[in-house]
N, C-alpha and C positions, 0 to 999 in steps of 0.2 A: 164427849171428847174424841174418842176413838171409836173405829167401826165396831159393830156389834159382832163377835165371832161366831162362825156357824158351827164351830166344834162345840161350842157351849151348850147347843141344843141337842148334840148327838148322844146324849145319854152319859155323859160323865159325871163324875162325883161332883155335887155342887155344894161341897161342904165348905169348901174355900169361899164361895160366893156367899153362903150363908153367914159366914163368920165375919163377913165385911171386906174380905180381900179379892183383888181382881186377879184373874188368871192371865199372864202375859206370855203364854206359850205362843210360839210363831210356827205356823203351820207351813208346807210346802207351796201349798196354793197361794198363800200370801207372798211369798217371796217372788213367784211367778207374776202375779199380779201388779206387784211393785216394779218389778223390771219392765214389764210390759209399758207400764204408766210412764215411767221416765224415759222410754225410748221414743214416745211420741205417738204411739198407736195402741189401739184396743185389741186385746187378745180374742179372737173369735172362737171362744169354746163355750158350751153349755152345759151346766150340769143337770143331772137329773132332778136336783132339788130346787132349780131356778125356777122363778115364776115370771109372771108379767110377759105372756107370749102373745098377746093380742095386738092389734094394729095401733091402739092407743099407747100400750108401752113401748112399742117400737119407736112411735114418732117422738116419744119424750127422750128415749135414749139417743135418738138420731140427731135431735136438736143439741142436747148436752149443753156443757158449759163452753165449748169450744166456738159455738155460733155467737154467742152473747145475744140471744133472741133472734127471732125471724126476720130474715131480710137484712141482715147486716153482717159484713164481712168480719171474718176473725182477725184479731190483732196479734201479729208475730206469729209464733209457733202455735200449733193447734192444741186448744185446752183440752184437757183430759177429762172425759165424764167419770163421776163418781161411781164407785161399786155400790148398787143397789142391793140391799138385803132380801133375801129369798126365803120363802117358806118351804117346808118339806113338801114334795109331792107324793101323791098316793103311789102306792107299791104297784097298781094296776098300770100297765102301759099296753097302749094301743100297738096293734102290729105295724111294721114299717110300710109305707104306701109304695107301690112299684111305681118305677119310671117309666113314662110312655112317651112317645114322640109326639109333640104338640103341633098341629097342622098350622096354627096362627103363627108360631114362631118360625117355622120353616118358609111361610109366606113372607114374614119380615126380613129372613135372611137373603131371599130372593130378591125383594125390593132394593135392600142395601146395595147388593150386587150390582143391580142396574143402574143405581144412582152414583156410580164410581165416577169421579170428576175426568173430564177428557185431559190427554196430555197437553203440555206446553208446546207454542209454535214452535221453539227450538229444539224440541226432544230429539236425542241422537244425533244431534248436528256435528257432534266430534267425529261421527264414522267416516266423514270424508277427508279426515286426515289419516285414518287408519284403515285395516283391513274388515273391521268388524267381525272379528272372531267370536266376542262374546254374544252378539247379538245372533250370529249363525248358530251357536251352541243353544241358546235360550229357545230359538225357533224349532230346532230339532226336538226338544222336549214339549213343544205344544203351545209355546207362547207366542203370540202375534203382536204386531205393532198397534198400540192404542188400547191394549187390554191390560188389566191388572195382574199382579202376580197370584199365584195358587192355581189349584186344578180348576176351580170355577170361576177365576178372574176376579175373585172378590178382594184381591190385595191392592196395594198401592199402585198407581199407574207411573206417577213421575218418581225420579229418584230422591232419596232422603235429603232433605234440605237441612241447611245449617244457620244458625244465626249467631254473629260476632258480638259479644258483650263489650261495652265501652271499656277502654283501658283503666284499669284500678277500680272496677265495681264490684262488688260482693254479689253474691245470689240474692235475688229478690231485693236488690236494693231500691227502696222508694217505690216499691210496686213495679220494678221493670218486668217485662213480659218476656220470658225466656222462650215462648213457643213461637215457632215459624209460622208462616202462612199456610203451608202445607198441614202443619199439626192443628192449626185452628180451623181448617177445613174439615179435616177428619172428625174433629170434636163436634162440629156442627152436624155433621152426618150421624155420629153416633146418638146425638140428642134428636135427631129425626127419627132413628129406630125407636127410641123410648116413646115418642109422640105416636109413632105408627102403632106400636103395641097397645096402646090406650085406645086408640081408634078401632083397632081389630077387636079388642075387647067389648068395646061397645055394639060393633056390628054383629059379632057372633053370640052376644049374650053370656059369653063364658068368662067367670070370675075366678082368678087364679089367686088361690091361698097360698099364704107364707109369703116370706120376703123378697122383694125384686131385687135388692142389692146383694151382691155375692159376698161383701163384706160381713153380712149378717146371716148367711144362709147356713144352716145346720147341717150336719153329715146325716146320712141315711139312718145310722144308729141312733141319733138324737131325735129323728123326727117322731117317733112314737112318743117318746118321753115328752117332747114339746106339746103334743096335742092333748096329753092327760093334764097338764097344768091347768091350775085354776085360773079364772079371770081375775086380773088385778082389781082390788077395790077402787071405787071411784073416790077421786081426790074431793074432801069436803073441806072447805075454807071456813075460818073462824072469824067472827066478827069482834070488833073492839069490846063490846060488851062481855061476851063469852071469856076473852083473855083476862079482863078486869075480874070476872066471877072466879075464874080459876086461881088467880093470884090470892084472893081473899081466901079461897078454901084450902090453899096449898098448905101440905103437911110437911114440915122440914123433915128431909131425909136424914138417916143416919149418917155420919161422916164416913167414907171409907178409909181404910188404912192402905198406905203404899208404903213399900219395903225398898230402901235405897241399897243397891248391891254394886254400885259403881266404885264404892272405896274399898279398903282393906276388910271392912267388917260391914255386917247387915245391920241397918238402923231403920226404924220406922219414922216417916217425915208425913207432913199433910201435902195437899195438891199444891198449895201455895208456895211450897218450897222447891218445887220441882224447878230446875234450872232450864233456861232455854239456850241451847247451843246453836252456833251459827250453822255448822254442819250437822242435821239430824242423825241419831244413831239407828240403828236398825229397830230398835223398839219403838222410837218415835215415828219412824217411817211407817211402821206396819199398825200403829194404834191412833195416829192423828191425823186422819184424812190427808193422805199426802198430795192427792190429786187436787183437792181444793187449795192446799197451801201453795202447790206448784202454780195454780192459776193466779192466786192471789200475788204470789210474787212476781209473776209476769205483769199484772196489772200495777203493782208497785212500781216496777222498773220503767214502764211506760210513762205513769205518771210523774216518776223522778226525772225522765228525760224531758218531758214537757214543762216541768218546773224549772229545770235547768235553761231551757230555751227561753222561758219566760223571764228569768232571773237575766240572761244575757241581754235580752231585748230591753229590760228595764235599766241595765247599766248603760247600755247604748243610749237610750233616751235621756237618761240623767245627764251623760256627758255632752249630749248634743243641746240638751237645756242650758247647760252650764255655759258651753261655747256661745251660744245664743245670747245669754244673759251678760257675759263678758262683752261681747260685740255691741250689744245695746247700751252698756254704760260707757264704752269707748265712743259710741256716737253721740251720748249725750254729753260726755265731756267735750268732746269735739265742737259740738253745737254751743256749749257754753262759752268755749274759748271763742268762737267766732262772733258771738253776740257781743262779749267784751271787747273784742278787736273791733267791731263796728262802733261801739260807743266811743272808743277812743279815737277812731277815725273822725267821728263826728267834732270831739272835742279839740282834736289836732286841726282840723279846717278853720274852727273859729280863732284859734290861736294864730295860724297862719295870716287871717284877715286883720288881727290886731299888730302884727308884726309890719305888715304891708303898709297899714295907716301910719303907724309909728315912723317908719322909714320916709314916707313921703312928707311927713310934717317935718322931719329933721332935715330934709333936703331944703325944703321951703325957707324953714327958719335959720338955716346955716348952722345947726347944732353939729354937722359933720366935721366942722373945724377942730372941735376937741378931740375928735377920734376915741371917745370914751365909750366903750361897747356896754359896759355895765350900766352906766348911767342912762343909755338909750333904750335898751332891750332887756334890762335886768328883770323886769317883772315877769315878761314872757318867758325867758330862759329859766327862770326858778320854778315855774310850772312844768316846763318840758323836763327838767333835771328831776323834779320830785315825781312825776307821775309817768313818764316816758322813757326813764333811762334804760330799762331792760329792752325796749323796743326802739333804740336809736338806729340800729342797723337793719332790723325787719321793716320799719317804716321809712327808712332813709331821713330821718330827722336832721341828721346832719346836713343834708342838702339844704334844708329849710333854714338852718342857722347860717350857713355860709351865703345864701342867697341875700340875707340883709347885712351880714358882716363885710363881705367883699367891696361893696360901694363905700363904706367907710374907710376902709383899709387903703384902698386906691386914693381915695381922696386925700387922706393924710399923709400917705408915703411921697406925695408930691412935695411936701413941704418938711419932710423928715430929715435931719442931718444924723446919719448913723454914727459918726465918730463923737459928736457931742453927747448924743443921748441914745447910746447903743441898747438899753433895757426898754425902750418904748414898745408898748404892745403886748410885751411878756406877762404882764399881770392879767390882762384879760384872757389870754390863752390859757393861763394856768387856772384862772377862775373857772372856766367852762370847758375844760379839757374833757370832760366825761360826754360832752354833746360832739365832740369832734374827733372823728374816727381817722386812724391811719393802719396802713398795712404792717408796719413793724411791731405793732402792738400783738399781733398774732403770730409773730416769729417762735415763741416759745412752744406754741401748741402744734406747729408744723413740721417739727424735726428737721432733719437733714436732708431728706426727700424734697423738701420746698424747693432748694435751689435746681431740682432736676426736672421735677414735673410740675410743680405748682406755680413756678415762677412765671411760667408762660401765660398763667390765667390772671396774673395780678393786674389790677386796674388802679390807677390812681384815684384816692377819695376825693371830694370836693375841698376838705381841708389842704391836702397834699397839692392839689391844683392851684389853690389860693396861694400858698406860701411859695409855691415854686414860680408863679407867673408874676406875682406883685412883690412880695416881701424879698425874695431872692434876688430879683432884678435890681432893686435898690441897693441891697447889701452888694453886690458884684461891682457896681460902679463905685461905691464908696471905696472898696478895697483896692481896686485897680486904679483909681484916678486920683484919690485924696490921700489915702493911708501912707504915712512914713513907716518904713521896716523898721527904724530904730525906735520906734514908739509903739510897743505891741499891747500897751494896758488897754486901749479902746476896743480892739478887736478880741482881745481875750476875754474881756467883760462882756462882750456880746455873744461869744460862743458859750462861756460859762452859764450865761443866764438862759439860753435859748437850747442848749444841748438836750436837756429832758423833754423839752417841749417839741422840737422839730422833728419831723419825720427823717428817718435814718438816712435816706439817700441825698437829702438836701443837706444834711450835716456833713456827710463824706465829700458831698460836691464842693463845698466851701473849703473844707481841708486840702483835697487833692488836686483841684483845679485853680484855687486861689491863692491860698497861704502858702503851701509847700513849694509851688514854682516861685513865687516872689522870695522866699527865702533862699531858695537855692541860686537864684540870680545874685542875691545879695552877699552871699557866702562865696560866690566865685568872683566878685567884684572886690572883695575885702583884702586889704594889704596890711599884715601886721606891723610892718615897720612904720607906715605913715598914717594908718588909720587912728584918729585920736580917740574914737570909742571902742573900748574893748568889746569884743564879739560876745563873750557870754552875758553881757548886759542885756542884750537883745535876742538872744539864742534860748538861754536858760529858762525864760519865763513860759516858753512854749511847751515844755516838758510835761507838765501836769495835765495839759488839755490835749496835746498831741500824741503822747506816750513816746517813750525811747525808741520803739521799734520804727515809728515813722521817721525819726530823725537820724537813723542809725547811717545813713548814707551822708547826710550833712556833717555828722562827727568824723567821718572819715577822711571827708574833704578837708576839714579843719586840721586833724592830725598831720595830714600831709603838707599843708602850708606851713605849719608850725615846724616841722621837720626841716623844711627847706630854708627857712630863716635862721634855725639855730645851727646850720653849719658854719655861719660867720658869727657866731655869738660867743662872748666872753663872760665867764661866771661873774665877773663884776658888775654886769649889767643885770640889775634885779627887775627890769621890766619883764623879762622872760618868765620869772617866778610868779609874778602877779598876773600874767596872762594865764599861765598853765595851771596854776594851783585851783582855781574854780572848776576845773575840767575833772578833779581826782573823784568827785562824786557822781559824775555824770559817766565818765567810761567806766567800763568794767575793770576789774583788778588785773586781769590778763592784758587788756588793751593798755592801761597806764603803765603796767611795768615793762611792756615791751617798747613803749614809746621813751621812757626813762632809760632804759638799757641802750637804746639805738642813738638818742639824741642828747641827753643830758650826762649820762655817768662818764662817757669818755672826756668830756670836757673838764668835768671835775677832777678826774684822775690826772689828766694833764697839768692842770694848775697846780695841784699839791706837788706833784713830781719835781716840776721845774721852778715854781715860783716861792714855794715854802721851804723855809729852813729852821732847824731847831737852834737857837743859840740863846743859852742862859743869860748872857751879858745884855743882849739887845733883841728881844723876841719881837717879831712881827707876825701878827695873828690875821691878818686881813685874808690872805688865801684860806687858812683854814675856816675863817668865818663865812666866807663865800660858800664854802662846801656844806658847813653845818646848816645853812639856811635852808638847804633842801631836804632836811632830815624829815620832814612831813611827808614829803613825795617818795623818798626812799624807804625802802624796807628796812628792817632792822638787820637783816642778814647782809644786804647789799652795802648799807652804810657801815657795818662793823667790818666786813671784808675790806672797803675802801680804805678805812683808816688804819686797819691792820697793815696792810701792804704799803700803804704810802707815807703814813705819819708815823705808826709806831716802829717801824724799822729805823727810822732816822732818829727816833726818840730814845730807843734802846741803844744804839751805837753812842750817842752823847753821853748817855748813862754809864755806860762801860768805860768810856774814856775818862770820865770824870773819876770813876771808883778806880782807876789804874793808876792814878798819880801816887807819887811817894807818900809816905806817912806824915811827912811835915808840911806839905802843900795842900793836902786833902782836908776837906772841911765838911764834916757828916750833917752839921746842922743846916749848912746851906743846901746840901743835897736833899735833906728830909723835907725843907721848906719847898724847895723846887717841885718834889714830888708831889706834895699836897697841893700846890699851887695848879698845877696841870690836872690833877684829878677834880678840882674844884671847877676848873673851866668847862669839863665836860658835863660835870652835875648840873651846872647852871643852865646848860643846853638841855636837860632833861634826859641825858643818855647814861643815867647811872644804872637804869635797868637793862641796858643792852648787854648780853652775856660777853660777847666777844671783846668789846673795849675794857670790861671790868677784869676779864682774864689777862688782857695785856696789863693792866696796872698790877695785877698781882704777880705778875712775871717779872716786872720792874722791882717789886719789893723783894722777891725772892734773890734777885741779883743782888740787892743791898745788903740782905742778910749774909750770903756768900761772901761778899767782901769784907764784912765785920768779922766773920769766922775765919778769914784768911784763906778761902778757897780759891780755886782757879775760877776766872770768869770767862765765860765764852761769848 
């Protein structure tokens, strides 16, 4: 589990070990080893008690875990070699070998100096822009152009080069080489020195003992102790049979005791209960092979990075596969739709041939004279409506239908009397409306921008073209040439029957260009005095189909003509009442009230004021009856104020005069009967609910009570 402690072999008391306990004391050497290991380099020191000083041991240590085998580059940071246990060396130490100058090395140094690379072609070219002060100073100190630095010229010849790392890149990112060309050349030269040393060694026959690498070179004081170390025992490898035999003969060891001193008290635990922490404690670092755990942690990090990359690649591949699968499904659906469309086209081709045959036969046999589309093409139209109703627009099926419909309509319209049979053809159009397209059916989908942008792209459908060129031409001729304006029923029936079937622009064309202009001319020629037909009989039937807003201008013209005629009208002429009464429901309440106040009320006021008199002996009610005849056109307020100002003033004066007679001439029973008779007259005309009229009768009753009580009458 942990490294074997050297201090356990230094003669310490082993009573703890014999009792089954492990000594966890930490030495200063352990701390230095751990600090050197985590810093990423190996401490170069050898103890007198270290072993394995021969070439074989050096090669094993040199390989280490950092190389991961010969011929393979290290992964990330350098892997730290594990501390090898050493045996005690003998107390005898050989004397230190004196250092002498090696003639071979001197020769190598001289060779390295002569192999210094020549200067670059543009060396010191900047001196032409300066006075060359630095060059002159160096020449005074013995340096000359083309030689290296140093007393022997073995230094660098060219200035130190720099290499710019790409922006945002870290150190050694993805194997980026930080060395410049100059550094690479010097490295090659150094490697050439080592090769020369080996060649000189072979030529001179002198073999140098000790380590060639300065990193492992021992100091002079340690050389003697190193020579006295024993040779490292040869590694012996076990076979599978040997391992199985050892397992069979293995004797279970006694379980060691572990003391847990991390808590408030000391307790004894087993090895399996030792907790593994994320950041190892000092005890764990010094006893659980930190170099191995460090190297394993690096391997795990690299493996985790590879797994994450593989996971991302997997996710990307899955997403690509999903996208490709969706695209494949879309292509399959599109292919299926195209195949269905192809089959429909073949079927539609057969139906077109059948329609052509039926049309030719009908032309030859004279079946066109009936003009019954359902009887001629009903069988083929049923198939189209059942199987192709969703593809009418996509496949232009309406063009196919109109191609056989139009000849029949054109032939029949030549003998069609619009005024006698205004609904002809509407039944067939209503029956096959799903096969006949028009632009106004898409108005709800187009919104208001249709009139700004989409209106330019509208093109008449085959059905609209047929109705505009054949049907509308026949209707226009009938309205302009044969229709009597005083008989609106045939045209009204035509429009009511065809309104939900016709394209909107054809319907508006009939109204705005045929009907309303003809109505306007008729109203302009109308004379209320001499025309025997009342105008409302041939204007009012148009309101349900044409709407009031289309006829508003005509109504204004009619009111103006009536106002002119009423200037010479007398209320005794009841014809005005019969002409104006039907317009009460047509005109708005404001229009009607304004017309009454301007043209009718002045005439009624004048006739009551001048021609009506209250006479109990011989009462003439004609002027009052003429006024009460307009009660349905007058509002309660206008009628009440008219009677109050013009009738009840006269009525109250007569009542006061009658009550003012002497007591021998007055007859209260007659007065009471007279009062009740007048009240009954107004009740008979339905004016008992008029507040103003009833208030005037209560005023008369109060006057009668005052007379009975002897009070003064006003």
